[in-house]
C-alpha positions as a Markdown table, in Angstrom:
| # | Residue | x | y | z |
|---|---|---|---|---|
| 1 | Unk | -0.7 | -67.2 | -21.6 |
| 2 | Unk | 1.0 | -66.9 | -18.2 |
| 3 | Unk | -1.6 | -69.2 | -16.6 |
| 4 | Unk | -1.0 | -71.8 | -19.3 |
| 5 | Unk | 2.8 | -71.7 | -18.5 |
| 6 | Unk | 2.1 | -72.0 | -14.8 |
| 7 | Unk | -0.2 | -75.1 | -15.4 |
| 8 | Unk | 2.5 | -76.7 | -17.6 |
| 9 | Unk | 5.1 | -76.0 | -14.9 |
| 10 | Unk | 3.0 | -77.6 | -12.2 |
| 11 | Unk | 2.3 | -80.6 | -14.4 |
| 12 | Unk | 6.0 | -81.0 | -15.1 |
| 13 | Unk | 7.1 | -80.6 | -11.5 |
| 14 | Unk | 4.5 | -82.9 | -10.0 |
| 15 | Unk | 4.5 | -85.4 | -13.0 |
| 16 | Unk | 0.8 | -84.8 | -13.7 |
| 17 | Unk | -0.7 | -86.1 | -16.9 |
| 18 | Unk | -2.0 | -83.4 | -19.2 |
| 19 | Unk | -5.3 | -84.2 | -20.9 |
| 20 | Unk | -6.7 | -82.2 | -23.8 |
| 21 | Unk | -10.3 | -81.9 | -24.9 |
| 22 | Unk | -11.9 | -80.0 | -27.8 |
| 23 | Unk | -15.6 | -78.9 | -27.6 |
| 24 | Unk | -17.2 | -79.3 | -31.1 |
| 25 | Unk | -19.2 | -76.3 | -32.2 |
| 26 | Unk | -18.7 | -74.6 | -28.9 |
| 27 | Unk | -20.5 | -71.4 | -29.8 |
| 28 | Unk | -23.7 | -73.3 | -30.7 |
| 29 | Unk | -23.9 | -74.4 | -27.0 |
| 30 | Unk | -24.4 | -70.9 | -25.7 |
| 31 | Unk | -27.7 | -69.9 | -24.2 |
| 32 | Unk | -28.8 | -66.3 | -25.1 |
| 33 | Unk | -29.8 | -64.0 | -22.3 |
| 34 | Unk | -31.6 | -61.5 | -24.5 |
| 35 | Unk | -34.0 | -61.7 | -27.4 |
| 36 | Unk | -32.3 | -61.7 | -30.8 |
| 37 | Unk | -34.1 | -61.9 | -34.1 |
| 38 | Unk | -32.7 | -62.5 | -37.6 |
| 39 | Unk | -34.0 | -62.4 | -41.1 |
| 40 | Unk | -35.3 | -65.7 | -42.5 |
| 41 | Unk | -32.4 | -67.5 | -44.4 |
| 42 | Unk | -32.6 | -67.5 | -48.2 |
| 43 | Unk | -34.7 | -70.2 | -49.7 |
| 44 | Unk | -36.0 | -71.2 | -46.2 |
| 45 | Unk | -38.6 | -68.5 | -46.2 |
| 46 | Unk | -40.0 | -69.0 | -49.7 |
| 47 | Unk | -43.4 | -69.8 | -48.2 |
| 48 | Unk | -43.4 | -67.2 | -45.4 |
| 49 | Unk | -44.8 | -63.7 | -45.4 |
| 50 | Unk | -42.6 | -60.8 | -46.3 |
| 51 | Unk | -41.8 | -59.4 | -42.9 |
| 52 | Unk | -41.2 | -62.7 | -41.1 |
| 53 | Unk | -38.2 | -63.0 | -38.8 |
| 54 | Unk | -36.7 | -65.8 | -36.7 |
| 55 | Unk | -36.2 | -65.6 | -32.9 |
| 56 | Unk | -33.0 | -67.2 | -31.9 |
| 57 | Unk | -33.1 | -69.7 | -29.0 |
| 58 | Unk | -29.4 | -70.5 | -29.1 |
| 59 | Unk | -26.3 | -68.7 | -30.1 |
| 60 | Unk | -24.9 | -68.9 | -33.6 |
| 61 | Unk | -21.5 | -68.3 | -35.0 |
| 62 | Unk | -21.1 | -64.7 | -36.1 |
| 63 | Unk | -23.1 | -63.2 | -33.3 |
| 64 | Unk | -21.3 | -60.8 | -31.0 |
| 65 | Unk | -22.9 | -62.5 | -28.0 |
| 66 | Unk | -21.8 | -66.1 | -28.9 |
| 67 | Unk | -18.5 | -66.2 | -27.1 |
| 68 | Unk | -20.0 | -64.8 | -24.0 |
| 69 | Unk | -23.0 | -67.1 | -24.1 |
| 70 | Unk | -20.8 | -70.1 | -24.6 |
| 71 | Unk | -18.4 | -69.3 | -21.8 |
| 72 | Unk | -21.4 | -68.5 | -19.5 |
| 73 | Unk | -22.9 | -71.9 | -20.1 |
| 74 | Unk | -19.5 | -73.6 | -19.7 |
| 75 | Unk | -18.9 | -71.8 | -16.4 |
| 76 | Unk | -22.3 | -72.8 | -15.1 |
| 77 | Unk | -21.6 | -76.5 | -15.9 |
| 78 | Unk | -18.1 | -76.3 | -14.3 |
| 79 | Unk | -19.5 | -74.7 | -11.1 |
| 80 | Unk | -22.2 | -77.4 | -11.1 |
| 81 | Unk | -19.5 | -80.1 | -11.1 |
| 82 | Unk | -17.8 | -78.5 | -8.1 |
| 83 | Unk | -15.1 | -76.5 | -9.7 |
| 84 | Unk | -14.2 | -73.0 | -8.5 |
| 85 | Unk | -13.5 | -70.3 | -11.0 |
| 86 | Unk | -10.3 | -68.4 | -10.4 |
| 87 | Unk | -10.7 | -64.7 | -9.7 |
| 88 | Unk | -7.3 | -63.9 | -11.2 |
| 89 | Unk | -7.9 | -65.7 | -14.5 |
| 90 | Unk | -11.5 | -66.5 | -15.3 |
| 91 | Unk | -10.5 | -69.3 | -17.7 |
| 92 | Unk | -8.9 | -71.3 | -14.9 |
| 93 | Unk | -11.1 | -73.7 | -12.8 |
| 94 | Unk | -9.9 | -75.7 | -9.8 |
| 95 | Unk | -11.5 | -78.6 | -7.9 |
| 96 | Unk | -10.3 | -80.0 | -4.6 |
| 97 | Unk | -11.5 | -83.5 | -3.9 |
| 98 | Unk | -12.5 | -84.9 | -0.5 |
| 99 | Unk | -9.4 | -87.1 | -0.6 |
| 100 | Unk | -7.1 | -84.1 | -0.9 |
| 101 | Unk | -6.5 | -84.3 | -4.6 |
| 102 | Unk | -6.7 | -81.4 | -7.0 |
| 103 | Unk | -8.0 | -81.1 | -10.6 |
| 104 | Unk | -7.1 | -78.1 | -12.6 |
| 105 | Unk | -8.5 | -77.1 | -16.0 |
| 106 | Unk | -7.9 | -74.2 | -18.3 |
| 107 | Unk | -10.1 | -73.3 | -21.2 |
| 108 | Unk | -9.4 | -71.2 | -24.2 |
| 109 | Unk | -12.5 | -70.8 | -26.5 |
| 110 | Unk | -13.2 | -74.5 | -27.2 |
| 111 | Unk | -9.8 | -76.0 | -26.2 |
| 112 | Unk | -9.5 | -77.4 | -22.6 |
| 113 | Unk | -6.5 | -78.8 | -20.8 |
| 114 | Unk | -7.0 | -80.8 | -17.6 |
| 115 | Unk | -4.3 | -81.9 | -15.1 |
| 116 | Unk | -3.9 | -82.6 | -11.5 |
| 117 | Unk | -3.2 | -85.4 | -9.1 |
| 118 | Unk | -6.8 | -86.8 | -8.9 |
| 119 | Unk | -6.9 | -89.2 | -11.8 |
| 120 | Unk | -10.4 | -90.5 | -10.8 |
| 121 | Unk | -11.8 | -87.0 | -10.9 |
| 122 | Unk | -10.3 | -86.3 | -14.3 |
| 123 | Unk | -12.0 | -89.5 | -15.7 |
| 124 | Unk | -15.3 | -88.3 | -14.2 |
| 125 | Unk | -14.8 | -84.9 | -15.6 |
| 126 | Unk | -14.4 | -86.2 | -19.1 |
| 127 | Unk | -17.6 | -88.2 | -18.7 |
| 128 | Unk | -19.6 | -85.3 | -17.3 |
| 129 | Unk | -18.3 | -83.0 | -20.0 |
| 130 | Unk | -19.4 | -85.4 | -22.7 |
| 131 | Unk | -22.9 | -85.4 | -21.3 |
| 132 | Unk | -23.2 | -81.6 | -21.5 |
| 133 | Unk | -21.3 | -80.9 | -24.8 |
| 134 | Unk | -20.2 | -82.8 | -27.9 |
| 135 | Unk | -16.5 | -83.2 | -27.2 |
| 136 | Unk | -13.5 | -84.7 | -28.8 |
| 137 | Unk | -10.9 | -86.3 | -26.4 |
| 138 | Unk | -7.5 | -85.5 | -27.8 |
| 139 | Unk | -5.5 | -87.4 | -25.3 |
| 140 | Unk | -2.1 | -86.2 | -24.2 |
| 141 | Unk | -1.6 | -82.4 | -24.6 |
| 142 | Unk | 0.4 | -81.6 | -27.7 |
| 143 | Unk | -0.6 | -78.0 | -28.6 |
| 144 | Unk | -2.3 | -75.2 | -26.7 |
| 145 | Unk | -2.3 | -71.4 | -27.2 |
| 146 | Unk | 0.5 | -71.7 | -29.8 |
| 147 | Unk | 2.6 | -73.6 | -27.4 |
| 148 | Unk | 3.9 | -77.0 | -28.6 |
| 149 | Unk | 4.2 | -79.6 | -25.8 |
| 150 | Unk | 6.5 | -82.6 | -26.2 |
| 151 | Unk | 6.6 | -85.3 | -23.6 |
| 152 | Unk | 9.7 | -87.4 | -22.7 |
| 153 | Unk | 11.0 | -89.5 | -19.8 |
| 154 | Unk | 12.8 | -86.3 | -18.5 |
| 155 | Unk | 9.6 | -84.3 | -18.4 |
| 156 | Unk | 7.9 | -82.0 | -20.8 |
| 157 | Unk | 9.4 | -79.6 | -23.3 |
| 158 | Unk | 7.5 | -76.6 | -24.6 |
| 159 | Unk | 8.2 | -74.6 | -27.8 |
| 160 | Unk | 6.5 | -71.5 | -29.2 |
């Protein structure tokens, strides 16, 4: 929560645009690190033997491992794009461009906010993210972590 407020403060002070993305079915993008088996779903296994099970290749909603698997894959993709993961808050990723610009993103489950002074990098980020995951571009930040964000000519106003 504190990190989100700091990001909002930076964006307000430096007049950075706040983009918002949503990853559709985020937990289904996770890659499992261990073997997990499940019973055959009802009606699916009408023609299988009695003791047949399914080995999962990807995470599913409801698995304890799903959030960890999703965030692990997301982190791997962000690092591959040149972002550094913050050691103080693992949900914060920062990228410094060769031109001296900065792009900052904060993720909470499947919601992502992106800001910074490198607008070209932010456009590329959205394109790269869409190649890896099914995303919904929500445009200007309006709501994140129970914080409402209103934009005006005087800056941004937050309410909780």
